[in-house]
Structures are given as structure tokens and as C-alpha cells.
C-alpha positions as CSV (number, residue, x, y, z in Angstrom):
1,M,225.2,43.0,1.2
2,E,222.0,44.9,0.9
3,C,221.4,47.4,-1.8
4,K,219.2,50.4,-1.4
5,I,216.4,50.6,-3.9
6,D,214.8,53.9,-4.6
7,K,211.4,54.6,-6.3
8,K,211.8,57.2,-9.1
9,E,209.5,58.4,-11.9
10,N,210.6,57.7,-15.4
11,W,210.0,59.8,-18.5
12,E,206.5,58.3,-19.0
13,G,205.5,59.1,-15.4
14,K,205.6,55.5,-14.2
15,Q,207.2,54.6,-10.9
16,V,210.3,52.4,-11.3
17,D,212.8,50.8,-8.9
18,V,216.3,52.3,-9.2
19,L,219.3,50.6,-7.6
20,G,220.9,53.0,-5.2
21,E,223.9,52.7,-2.8
22,C,225.4,49.2,-2.9
23,Y,228.5,49.0,-1.0
24,E,229.8,47.7,2.4
25,P,230.4,50.6,4.8
26,G,233.9,51.1,6.3
27,L,237.4,51.6,5.0
28,A,239.5,49.6,2.6
29,K,241.4,46.7,4.2
30,G,244.7,47.5,2.5
31,T,246.3,48.1,-0.8
32,V,246.1,46.0,-4.0
33,P,249.6,44.7,-5.0
34,W,249.2,45.6,-8.7
35,K,252.9,45.6,-9.3
36,K,253.2,41.9,-8.9
37,H,251.0,41.3,-12.0
38,L,253.7,43.0,-14.2
39,E,256.4,40.6,-15.2
40,S,259.2,42.9,-16.4
41,R,260.5,46.4,-16.0
42,A,259.4,47.2,-19.6
43,E,255.7,46.3,-18.8
44,Y,256.0,48.4,-15.7
45,V,257.3,51.5,-17.6
46,A,254.7,50.9,-20.4
47,Y,251.9,50.8,-17.8
48,L,253.1,54.0,-16.1
49,K,253.4,55.8,-19.5
50,Q,249.8,54.8,-20.4
51,T,248.3,56.0,-17.2
52,E,250.1,59.3,-17.4
53,R,248.9,59.7,-21.0
54,Y,245.3,59.0,-19.9
55,W,245.4,61.6,-17.0
56,Y,247.7,64.3,-18.2
57,S,247.5,64.5,-22.0
58,P,245.5,67.3,-23.7
59,N,242.0,66.3,-24.9
60,D,243.0,66.5,-28.6
61,E,245.4,63.5,-28.2
62,W,242.7,61.2,-26.9
63,F,241.2,58.6,-29.1
64,G,238.3,56.1,-29.2
65,S,235.9,56.0,-26.3
66,E,238.1,58.5,-24.3
67,K,237.5,61.4,-26.8
68,R,234.8,63.9,-26.0
69,K,232.6,65.2,-28.8
70,T,232.5,68.6,-27.1
71,P,235.2,70.0,-24.9
72,A,234.3,70.4,-21.2
């Protein structure tokens, strides 16, 4: 796989190489069977609750690296 390398100017005005697009063209070859990695129903439910909290909770309930210093 070849990665595209762009020449850009940094803050000092020097030309530097910047790694650009680096992916294989085309579509995904199927789905990832993530459910098989969870052993019990309790783990499955805990995983779903965690992902819903991440995507749908208000910003003031976030913690750690998820929390923004200023609201968007």
C-alpha cells in the first residue's frame, strides 16, 4: 500500500513531508463479528450501555479525555 506524501510549509517556513491519504481503495469486504468477543449477555448489555452513554449523553456527564474544556 502506497501512502501519499504532501510537501507543506511548517510554522518556521521550512518545507516538510506530511503523510497524506494512506488507504486501500474500494469497499469493505464484510462486517466485523464483534459480538463473538463478548462471552455473556451481561457483557453484551454493558457494552451497549457504554456506547449509548458515549454517543447520547449530555456533555456535562462526560469524564476524562472525553470531556471538552469549552462546549462546541
